[in-house]
N, C-alpha and C positions, 0 to 999 in steps of 0.2 A: 612634566614634573619639574624641570629646571625653572620654569617661569613661576611655579607655585613656591618653590624655595626662595627665589628672589623676592617675591611679593611678601612672604612671611618675614623675611629679613628686614624689609623696608618698614613693615608694620611694627616690628619689634623696636627698631631704632626710633621711630616716631613716638611710640609709647614711652620709651626710656627718657627721651628728652622732655616729654610732657611731665613725667613724674618729678624730674629734677626741678623744673620751673615751678611746679605746684608746691614742692617742698620749700623752695626759696621764698615764695610768696606767702605761704601759710605760717612759716615759722616766726615771722616778724610780730612784735607786740610785747605786751607785759604778761608774764606768766607767774602765777603764785604756786609755791610748792605745796603739794597735798600729801605726798608720801615719799619717804626715803628708806630704801631697803639696801642692805649690804649682805652679800654672801661671802662669808669668811673663807679663807683658804682650806679650812676643814670641811666645808660644805654646809655649815650651819648658817641659816638665814636669820638676821636680826633686823628689827625695825626701829627707826628713830622717831621721836617726837620732833617734828621739824616745822620751821616757819621761815619765811623769806620769799624773795622773788628774783626772777631773771628777766631782764629787759633786752630785747633783740631789735636792732634797728639797722637801717641802711648804712653801709660804709661807702665812702666816696671812691674806693679803690676799684673793685671789680664787681660784675653783676652777681656772682655767686658768693660774694663775701659780705658778711654782716658783722657789725660790732655788737658786743654784749657786755652786760654787767650782771654779776650774780652776788647776792647777799643771802647767806644761808646760815641759820642757827639750828643746831641739831643736838639731840640728847639720846644716845643709845643707852641700854641698861647699865653699862659699866664705864662709859666715858661720854663727854660732850665737847662741843666746839663750835667755832664760827668760821665760815669760809666767805671771804670777800675777794672777788676776782673781776678783772676787766680784760677784754681781749677781742679776738677776732674769731669768727666762725666761717669756715669755708665748706659749703655743702659740696660733697663729692658727686661725681657723674651719675651714680646710681640713684641719688636722692635718698638712700637708705643710711648713709654714713655722713659724718661731718668731722673735719679736723677742728679742734678747739685749741687756739693758741692763747696762752695766758701772757699778758704783758705786765711788766713792772711799771713803776712810776715814771720811768724815762722812756716808756713805750718800746722797750726791748723785749722780745719774746723770751720767756723764761722756761716755758714748757709747752709741748704740743701733745694732746691726747686725741685719740680717735673715739668718737661717741657713735653708737648705733642708735638710729631713730626707730624706736620700737613702735610707737604710736604717734601719729600726727593727724589731728582733725581740727575743725574750726574751734573746738573748745578744750581739747586735751593734747598734751605732749608728754611722751615718756622717753627718756634717754637712758642708755646703759653704757657704762665704760668700766674698764679694768684699771685699777690704780696701781701704783708702783709696788705695792705689797701683794699683788695678785688677787685682790679682793674685787668682786663684781659689785658695782654700785648702780642702783637704779633710782633715778629721780622721776617722780610723776608730778606733773604740773597741770593747773587749770588756768585757762586764759582769764585775765582780770577784766 
């Protein structure tokens, strides 16, 4: 019984490492926004007309760190806006979450958000994060 538990633990560790490596490898590239959904603090879901893209590429720092740029135009029923960001993405050990550090023009970190990777395939990427107002935002991308 003890040997079975040790074997199961080893299999779990190997699979966990593989998922992280797979996430790091698959997330690179150019992604076009297809859907932007926001769940308000009241629980109401609203959808935006959205356009833009996110580019993720290798960073020279660490194996799990990537640089990103995001250009997003959106229009919800009662407001609209534009988001332009540059920064670093650090895929966390589970491969299910990543820290997104936004950099200013002097390459100083101005904000760090944790995003959950809901879907990641060769063609689709869906990210979810909670903003400072407590609203849940979901971006759905398609690989370009």
